Backbone atoms as SQL, in Angstrom:
CREATE TABLE atoms (id INTEGER PRIMARY KEY, chain TEXT, resi INTEGER, resn TEXT, atom TEXT, x REAL, y REAL, z REAL);
INSERT INTO atoms VALUES
  (1, 'A', 1, 'MET', 'N', -3.666, 10.423, 5.272),
  (2, 'A', 1, 'MET', 'CA', -4.563, 9.335, 4.924),
  (3, 'A', 1, 'MET', 'C', -4.457, 8.972, 3.452),
  (4, 'A', 2, 'GLY', 'N', -4.275, 9.924, 2.572),
  (5, 'A', 2, 'GLY', 'CA', -4.030, 9.665, 1.160),
  (6, 'A', 2, 'GLY', 'C', -4.995, 8.679, 0.537),
  (7, 'A', 3, 'CYS', 'N', -4.436, 7.544, 0.100),
  (8, 'A', 3, 'CYS', 'CA', -5.229, 6.483, -0.539),
  (9, 'A', 3, 'CYS', 'C', -6.301, 5.961, 0.411),
  (10, 'A', 4, 'GLU', 'N', -5.943, 5.859, 1.673),
  (11, 'A', 4, 'GLU', 'CA', -6.898, 5.397, 2.671),
  (12, 'A', 4, 'GLU', 'C', -8.085, 6.341, 2.767),
  (13, 'A', 5, 'LYS', 'N', -7.823, 7.624, 2.608),
  (14, 'A', 5, 'LYS', 'CA', -8.900, 8.615, 2.685),
  (15, 'A', 5, 'LYS', 'C', -9.958, 8.315, 1.636),
  (16, 'A', 6, 'GLN', 'N', -9.545, 8.013, 0.420),
  (17, 'A', 6, 'GLN', 'CA', -10.503, 7.726, -0.640),
  (18, 'A', 6, 'GLN', 'C', -11.274, 6.449, -0.349),
  (19, 'A', 7, 'LYS', 'N', -10.596, 5.440, 0.201),
  (20, 'A', 7, 'LYS', 'CA', -11.283, 4.199, 0.566),
  (21, 'A', 7, 'LYS', 'C', -12.342, 4.471, 1.631),
  (22, 'A', 8, 'LEU', 'N', -11.985, 5.296, 2.624),
  (23, 'A', 8, 'LEU', 'CA', -12.933, 5.638, 3.680),
  (24, 'A', 8, 'LEU', 'C', -14.129, 6.387, 3.103),
  (25, 'A', 9, 'LEU', 'N', -13.858, 7.366, 2.244),
  (26, 'A', 9, 'LEU', 'CA', -14.941, 8.144, 1.643),
  (27, 'A', 9, 'LEU', 'C', -15.852, 7.268, 0.786),
  (28, 'A', 10, 'ASP', 'N', -15.254, 6.344, 0.045),
  (29, 'A', 10, 'ASP', 'CA', -16.053, 5.427, -0.787),
  (30, 'A', 10, 'ASP', 'C', -16.969, 4.565, 0.087),
  (31, 'A', 11, 'ARG', 'N', -16.435, 4.053, 1.167),
  (32, 'A', 11, 'ARG', 'CA', -17.246, 3.229, 2.068),
  (33, 'A', 11, 'ARG', 'C', -18.353, 4.053, 2.714),
  (34, 'A', 12, 'LEU', 'N', -18.026, 5.280, 3.123),
  (35, 'A', 12, 'LEU', 'CA', -19.030, 6.145, 3.742),
  (36, 'A', 12, 'LEU', 'C', -20.138, 6.498, 2.757),
  (37, 'A', 13, 'LYS', 'N', -19.791, 6.713, 1.507),
  (38, 'A', 13, 'LYS', 'CA', -20.806, 6.993, 0.488),
  (39, 'A', 13, 'LYS', 'C', -21.706, 5.785, 0.275),
  (40, 'A', 14, 'ARG', 'N', -21.109, 4.594, 0.315),
  (41, 'A', 14, 'ARG', 'CA', -21.896, 3.368, 0.173),
  (42, 'A', 14, 'ARG', 'C', -22.869, 3.245, 1.348),
  (43, 'A', 15, 'ILE', 'N', -22.394, 3.530, 2.555),
  (44, 'A', 15, 'ILE', 'CA', -23.247, 3.478, 3.747),
  (45, 'A', 15, 'ILE', 'C', -24.364, 4.513, 3.634),
  (46, 'A', 16, 'GLU', 'N', -24.016, 5.696, 3.168),
  (47, 'A', 16, 'GLU', 'CA', -25.027, 6.745, 2.986),
  (48, 'A', 16, 'GLU', 'C', -26.130, 6.269, 2.042),
  (49, 'A', 17, 'GLY', 'N', -25.743, 5.615, 0.965),
  (50, 'A', 17, 'GLY', 'CA', -26.731, 5.077, 0.024),
  (51, 'A', 17, 'GLY', 'C', -27.589, 3.997, 0.659),
  (52, 'A', 18, 'GLN', 'N', -26.961, 3.158, 1.480),
  (53, 'A', 18, 'GLN', 'CA', -27.724, 2.116, 2.167),
  (54, 'A', 18, 'GLN', 'C', -28.760, 2.731, 3.108),
  (55, 'A', 19, 'VAL', 'N', -28.351, 3.788, 3.820),
  (56, 'A', 19, 'VAL', 'CA', -29.273, 4.445, 4.753),
  (57, 'A', 19, 'VAL', 'C', -30.441, 5.062, 3.985),
  (58, 'A', 20, 'ARG', 'N', -30.154, 5.697, 2.855),
  (59, 'A', 20, 'ARG', 'CA', -31.244, 6.242, 2.035),
  (60, 'A', 20, 'ARG', 'C', -32.186, 5.133, 1.577),
  (61, 'A', 21, 'GLY', 'N', -31.607, 3.989, 1.239),
  (62, 'A', 21, 'GLY', 'CA', -32.412, 2.847, 0.837),
  (63, 'A', 21, 'GLY', 'C', -33.313, 2.364, 1.970),
  (64, 'A', 22, 'ILE', 'N', -32.785, 2.369, 3.180),
  (65, 'A', 22, 'ILE', 'CA', -33.585, 1.965, 4.341),
  (66, 'A', 22, 'ILE', 'C', -34.713, 2.956, 4.581),
  (67, 'A', 23, 'GLN', 'N', -34.422, 4.239, 4.422),
  (68, 'A', 23, 'GLN', 'CA', -35.477, 5.249, 4.569),
  (69, 'A', 23, 'GLN', 'C', -36.611, 4.975, 3.589),
  (70, 'A', 24, 'LYS', 'N', -36.255, 4.638, 2.357),
  (71, 'A', 24, 'LYS', 'CA', -37.276, 4.342, 1.349),
  (72, 'A', 24, 'LYS', 'C', -38.036, 3.081, 1.723),
  (73, 'A', 25, 'MET', 'N', -37.326, 2.088, 2.236),
  (74, 'A', 25, 'MET', 'CA', -37.985, 0.852, 2.650),
  (75, 'A', 25, 'MET', 'C', -39.019, 1.131, 3.744),
  (76, 'A', 26, 'VAL', 'N', -38.660, 1.953, 4.701),
  (77, 'A', 26, 'VAL', 'CA', -39.595, 2.305, 5.778),
  (78, 'A', 26, 'VAL', 'C', -40.776, 3.067, 5.203),
  (79, 'A', 27, 'ASP', 'N', -40.478, 4.028, 4.337),
  (80, 'A', 27, 'ASP', 'CA', -41.543, 4.813, 3.715),
  (81, 'A', 27, 'ASP', 'C', -42.494, 3.922, 2.916),
  (82, 'A', 28, 'ASP', 'N', -41.930, 2.914, 2.258),
  (83, 'A', 28, 'ASP', 'CA', -42.739, 1.976, 1.465),
  (84, 'A', 28, 'ASP', 'C', -43.356, 0.867, 2.319),
  (85, 'A', 29, 'GLU', 'N', -43.124, 0.927, 3.623),
  (86, 'A', 29, 'GLU', 'CA', -43.649, -0.053, 4.573),
  (87, 'A', 29, 'GLU', 'C', -43.238, -1.482, 4.205),
  (88, 'A', 30, 'ARG', 'N', -41.951, -1.628, 3.910),
  (89, 'A', 30, 'ARG', 'CA', -41.405, -2.946, 3.561),
  (90, 'A', 30, 'ARG', 'C', -41.374, -3.856, 4.780),
  (91, 'A', 31, 'TYR', 'N', -41.223, -5.105, 4.548),
  (92, 'A', 31, 'TYR', 'CA', -41.204, -6.146, 5.579),
  (93, 'A', 31, 'TYR', 'C', -40.096, -5.847, 6.598),
  (94, 'A', 32, 'CYS', 'N', -40.450, -5.923, 7.873),
  (95, 'A', 32, 'CYS', 'CA', -39.532, -5.555, 8.960),
  (96, 'A', 32, 'CYS', 'C', -38.211, -6.318, 8.911),
  (97, 'A', 33, 'VAL', 'N', -38.269, -7.600, 8.585),
  (98, 'A', 33, 'VAL', 'CA', -37.051, -8.405, 8.541),
  (99, 'A', 33, 'VAL', 'C', -36.098, -7.878, 7.462),
  (100, 'A', 34, 'ASP', 'N', -36.652, -7.432, 6.342),
  (101, 'A', 34, 'ASP', 'CA', -35.815, -6.860, 5.283),
  (102, 'A', 34, 'ASP', 'C', -35.149, -5.568, 5.764),
  (103, 'A', 35, 'VAL', 'N', -35.893, -4.753, 6.493),
  (104, 'A', 35, 'VAL', 'CA', -35.333, -3.500, 7.038),
  (105, 'A', 35, 'VAL', 'C', -34.230, -3.827, 8.031),
  (106, 'A', 36, 'LEU', 'N', -34.492, -4.774, 8.918),
  (107, 'A', 36, 'LEU', 'CA', -33.489, -5.158, 9.917),
  (108, 'A', 36, 'LEU', 'C', -32.228, -5.719, 9.268),
  (109, 'A', 37, 'THR', 'N', -32.401, -6.473, 8.203),
  (110, 'A', 37, 'THR', 'CA', -31.252, -7.019, 7.482),
  (111, 'A', 37, 'THR', 'C', -30.393, -5.896, 6.918),
  (112, 'A', 38, 'GLN', 'N', -31.036, -4.883, 6.353),
  (113, 'A', 38, 'GLN', 'CA', -30.296, -3.743, 5.806),
  (114, 'A', 38, 'GLN', 'C', -29.646, -2.921, 6.915),
  (115, 'A', 39, 'LEU', 'N', -30.316, -2.792, 8.050),
  (116, 'A', 39, 'LEU', 'CA', -29.722, -2.089, 9.189),
  (117, 'A', 39, 'LEU', 'C', -28.467, -2.810, 9.676),
  (118, 'A', 40, 'ALA', 'N', -28.512, -4.132, 9.690),
  (119, 'A', 40, 'ALA', 'CA', -27.336, -4.910, 10.084),
  (120, 'A', 40, 'ALA', 'C', -26.186, -4.679, 9.112),
  (121, 'A', 41, 'ALA', 'N', -26.500, -4.550, 7.826),
  (122, 'A', 41, 'ALA', 'CA', -25.469, -4.291, 6.820),
  (123, 'A', 41, 'ALA', 'C', -24.839, -2.920, 7.036),
  (124, 'A', 42, 'VAL', 'N', -25.668, -1.934, 7.372),
  (125, 'A', 42, 'VAL', 'CA', -25.145, -0.590, 7.642),
  (126, 'A', 42, 'VAL', 'C', -24.240, -0.621, 8.870),
  (127, 'A', 43, 'ARG', 'N', -24.697, -1.295, 9.914),
  (128, 'A', 43, 'ARG', 'CA', -23.886, -1.387, 11.129),
  (129, 'A', 43, 'ARG', 'C', -22.536, -2.035, 10.822),
  (130, 'A', 44, 'ALA', 'N', -22.536, -3.094, 10.046),
  (131, 'A', 44, 'ALA', 'CA', -21.285, -3.766, 9.678),
  (132, 'A', 44, 'ALA', 'C', -20.386, -2.820, 8.885),
  (133, 'A', 45, 'GLY', 'N', -20.986, -2.037, 8.001),
  (134, 'A', 45, 'GLY', 'CA', -20.210, -1.081, 7.216),
  (135, 'A', 45, 'GLY', 'C', -19.595, 0.006, 8.076),
  (136, 'A', 46, 'VAL', 'N', -20.359, 0.520, 9.019),
  (137, 'A', 46, 'VAL', 'CA', -19.847, 1.547, 9.928),
  (138, 'A', 46, 'VAL', 'C', -18.727, 0.967, 10.785),
  (139, 'A', 47, 'ASN', 'N', -18.913, -0.250, 11.262),
  (140, 'A', 47, 'ASN', 'CA', -17.859, -0.890, 12.056),
  (141, 'A', 47, 'ASN', 'C', -16.572, -1.052, 11.248),
  (142, 'A', 48, 'LYS', 'N', -16.705, -1.420, 9.980),
  (143, 'A', 48, 'LYS', 'CA', -15.527, -1.583, 9.121),
  (144, 'A', 48, 'LYS', 'C', -14.801, -0.256, 8.951),
  (145, 'A', 49, 'VAL', 'N', -15.546, 0.821, 8.724),
  (146, 'A', 49, 'VAL', 'CA', -14.928, 2.143, 8.594),
  (147, 'A', 49, 'VAL', 'C', -14.223, 2.501, 9.894),
  (148, 'A', 50, 'GLY', 'N', -14.877, 2.253, 11.021),
  (149, 'A', 50, 'GLY', 'CA', -14.258, 2.540, 12.307),
  (150, 'A', 50, 'GLY', 'C', -12.962, 1.778, 12.503),
  (151, 'A', 51, 'LEU', 'N', -12.947, 0.514, 12.129),
  (152, 'A', 51, 'LEU', 'CA', -11.722, -0.280, 12.254),
  (153, 'A', 51, 'LEU', 'C', -10.619, 0.234, 11.338),
  (154, 'A', 52, 'MET', 'N', -10.995, 0.684, 10.156),
  (155, 'A', 52, 'MET', 'CA', -9.996, 1.249, 9.238),
  (156, 'A', 52, 'MET', 'C', -9.372, 2.510, 9.841),
  (157, 'A', 53, 'VAL', 'N', -10.202, 3.364, 10.430),
  (158, 'A', 53, 'VAL', 'CA', -9.698, 4.592, 11.046),
  (159, 'A', 53, 'VAL', 'C', -8.833, 4.237, 12.259),
  (160, 'A', 54, 'LEU', 'N', -9.290, 3.295, 13.050),
  (161, 'A', 54, 'LEU', 'CA', -8.532, 2.867, 14.230),
  (162, 'A', 54, 'LEU', 'C', -7.179, 2.285, 13.833),
  (163, 'A', 55, 'GLU', 'N', -7.161, 1.498, 12.783),
  (164, 'A', 55, 'GLU', 'CA', -5.900, 0.929, 12.300),
  (165, 'A', 55, 'GLU', 'C', -4.947, 2.031, 11.850),
  (166, 'A', 56, 'GLY', 'N', -5.475, 2.985, 11.098),
  (167, 'A', 56, 'GLY', 'CA', -4.637, 4.091, 10.648),
  (168, 'A', 56, 'GLY', 'C', -4.110, 4.908, 11.810),
  (169, 'A', 57, 'HIS', 'N', -4.952, 5.143, 12.801),
  (170, 'A', 57, 'HIS', 'CA', -4.533, 5.901, 13.983),
  (171, 'A', 57, 'HIS', 'C', -3.440, 5.151, 14.737),
  (172, 'A', 58, 'THR', 'N', -3.622, 3.848, 14.893),
  (173, 'A', 58, 'THR', 'CA', -2.646, 3.049, 15.636),
  (174, 'A', 58, 'THR', 'C', -1.306, 3.009, 14.904),
  (175, 'A', 59, 'LYS', 'N', -1.348, 2.763, 13.617),
  (176, 'A', 59, 'LYS', 'CA', -0.108, 2.670, 12.845),
  (177, 'A', 59, 'LYS', 'C', 0.568, 4.027, 12.648),
  (178, 'A', 60, 'GLY', 'N', -0.216, 5.104, 12.680),
  (179, 'A', 60, 'GLY', 'CA', 0.340, 6.436, 12.469),
  (180, 'A', 60, 'GLY', 'C', 0.574, 7.179, 13.765),
  (181, 'A', 61, 'CYS', 'N', -0.495, 7.680, 14.354),
  (182, 'A', 61, 'CYS', 'CA', -0.392, 8.549, 15.534),
  (183, 'A', 61, 'CYS', 'C', 0.187, 7.839, 16.748),
  (184, 'A', 62, 'VAL', 'N', -0.289, 6.628, 17.023),
  (185, 'A', 62, 'VAL', 'CA', 0.194, 5.913, 18.197),
  (186, 'A', 62, 'VAL', 'C', 1.662, 5.521, 18.013),
  (187, 'A', 63, 'ALA', 'N', 1.992, 5.030, 16.847),
  (188, 'A', 63, 'ALA', 'CA', 3.389, 4.671, 16.584),
  (189, 'A', 63, 'ALA', 'C', 4.298, 5.889, 16.724),
  (190, 'A', 64, 'GLN', 'N', 3.851, 7.030, 16.234),
  (191, 'A', 64, 'GLN', 'CA', 4.635, 8.257, 16.343),
  (192, 'A', 64, 'GLN', 'C', 4.789, 8.674, 17.809),
  (193, 'A', 65, 'ALA', 'N', 3.726, 8.511, 18.584),
  (194, 'A', 65, 'ALA', 'CA', 3.798, 8.845, 20.009),
  (195, 'A', 65, 'ALA', 'C', 4.837, 7.978, 20.711),
  (196, 'A', 66, 'PHE', 'N', 4.936, 6.708, 20.321),
  (197, 'A', 66, 'PHE', 'CA', 5.943, 5.836, 20.913),
  (198, 'A', 66, 'PHE', 'C', 7.348, 6.302, 20.551),
  (199, 'A', 67, 'GLU', 'N', 7.525, 6.760, 19.333),
  (200, 'A', 67, 'GLU', 'CA', 8.834, 7.268, 18.909),
  (201, 'A', 67, 'GLU', 'C', 9.217, 8.529, 19.674),
  (202, 'A', 68, 'ASN', 'N', 8.210, 9.300, 20.102),
  (203, 'A', 68, 'ASN', 'CA', 8.447, 10.567, 20.808),
  (204, 'A', 68, 'ASN', 'C', 8.310, 10.435, 22.322),
  (205, 'A', 69, 'ASP', 'N', 8.358, 9.203, 22.820),
  (206, 'A', 69, 'ASP', 'CA', 8.271, 8.930, 24.265),
  (207, 'A', 69, 'ASP', 'C', 6.982, 9.435, 24.897),
  (208, 'A', 70, 'ASN', 'N', 5.872, 9.363, 24.178),
  (209, 'A', 70, 'ASN', 'CA', 4.553, 9.729, 24.699),
  (210, 'A', 70, 'ASN', 'C', 3.645, 8.500, 24.758),
  (211, 'A', 71, 'GLU', 'N', 4.249, 7.349, 25.071),
  (212, 'A', 71, 'GLU', 'CA', 3.506, 6.089, 25.038),
  (213, 'A', 71, 'GLU', 'C', 2.289, 6.100, 25.952),
  (214, 'A', 72, 'GLU', 'N', 2.488, 6.562, 27.193),
  (215, 'A', 72, 'GLU', 'CA', 1.417, 6.480, 28.180),
  (216, 'A', 72, 'GLU', 'C', 0.189, 7.268, 27.738),
  (217, 'A', 73, 'LYS', 'N', 0.388, 8.486, 27.262),
  (218, 'A', 73, 'LYS', 'CA', -0.737, 9.311, 26.802),
  (219, 'A', 73, 'LYS', 'C', -1.420, 8.662, 25.594),
  (220, 'A', 74, 'ALA', 'N', -0.621, 8.149, 24.673),
  (221, 'A', 74, 'ALA', 'CA', -1.172, 7.526, 23.468),
  (222, 'A', 74, 'ALA', 'C', -1.984, 6.285, 23.818),
  (223, 'A', 75, 'ILE', 'N', -1.496, 5.495, 24.744),
  (224, 'A', 75, 'ILE', 'CA', -2.214, 4.280, 25.142),
  (225, 'A', 75, 'ILE', 'C', -3.520, 4.651, 25.828),
  (226, 'A', 76, 'GLU', 'N', -3.491, 5.628, 26.716),
  (227, 'A', 76, 'GLU', 'CA', -4.713, 6.067, 27.394),
  (228, 'A', 76, 'GLU', 'C', -5.761, 6.554, 26.387),
  (229, 'A', 77, 'GLU', 'N', -5.309, 7.365, 25.445),
  (230, 'A', 77, 'GLU', 'CA', -6.216, 7.892, 24.417),
  (231, 'A', 77, 'GLU', 'C', -6.785, 6.754, 23.578),
  (232, 'A', 78, 'LEU', 'N', -5.938, 5.804, 23.198),
  (233, 'A', 78, 'LEU', 'CA', -6.363, 4.671, 22.386),
  (234, 'A', 78, 'LEU', 'C', -7.393, 3.829, 23.133),
  (235, 'A', 79, 'LEU', 'N', -7.134, 3.555, 24.398),
  (236, 'A', 79, 'LEU', 'CA', -8.086, 2.779, 25.192),
  (237, 'A', 79, 'LEU', 'C', -9.416, 3.510, 25.347),
  (238, 'A', 80, 'GLU', 'N', -9.359, 4.809, 25.532),
  (239, 'A', 80, 'GLU', 'CA', -10.584, 5.591, 25.672),
  (240, 'A', 80, 'GLU', 'C', -11.420, 5.546, 24.396),
  (241, 'A', 81, 'VAL', 'N', -10.776, 5.755, 23.271),
  (242, 'A', 81, 'VAL', 'CA', -11.524, 5.762, 22.008),
  (243, 'A', 81, 'VAL', 'C', -12.024, 4.364, 21.662),
  (244, 'A', 82, 'MET', 'N', -11.271, 3.341, 22.004),
  (245, 'A', 82, 'MET', 'CA', -11.737, 1.966, 21.760),
  (246, 'A', 82, 'MET', 'C', -12.958, 1.670, 22.624),
  (247, 'A', 83, 'GLY', 'N', -12.955, 2.162, 23.849),
  (248, 'A', 83, 'GLY', 'CA', -14.103, 1.973, 24.710),
  (249, 'A', 83, 'GLY', 'C', -15.355, 2.601, 24.115),
  (250, 'A', 84, 'LYS', 'N', -15.216, 3.800, 23.563),
  (251, 'A', 84, 'LYS', 'CA', -16.344, 4.467, 22.927),
  (252, 'A', 84, 'LYS', 'C', -16.797, 3.715, 21.676),
  (253, 'A', 85, 'PHE', 'N', -15.835, 3.268, 20.899),
  (254, 'A', 85, 'PHE', 'CA', -16.139, 2.595, 19.645),
  (255, 'A', 85, 'PHE', 'C', -16.830, 1.255, 19.864),
  (256, 'A', 86, 'LEU', 'N', -16.452, 0.556, 20.915),
  (257, 'A', 86, 'LEU', 'CA', -16.980, -0.790, 21.141),
  (258, 'A', 86, 'LEU', 'C', -18.324, -0.817, 21.849),
  (259, 'A', 87, 'LYS', 'N', -18.807, 0.314, 22.317),
  (260, 'A', 87, 'LYS', 'CA', -20.107, 0.343, 23.007),
  (261, 'A', 87, 'LYS', 'C', -21.235, 0.086, 22.053);
């Protein structure tokens, strides 16, 4: 993952900070719409991280599986994880 690893960690830290901010908003009894807006931002951030990981997996592990004649297993695994991710 190298450089990508740091990008993922940076995004996850940002999401962690957003979640802490939402906790404070709830504790402070902030306006519900503001909380929901921040929750939507967290969800978007998590989705972005997931897509980054999925892209790395596809370009790395799946591509390697194709080179090693393990296409069918790699495709099945990819479809399964995409199904989980998209729920």
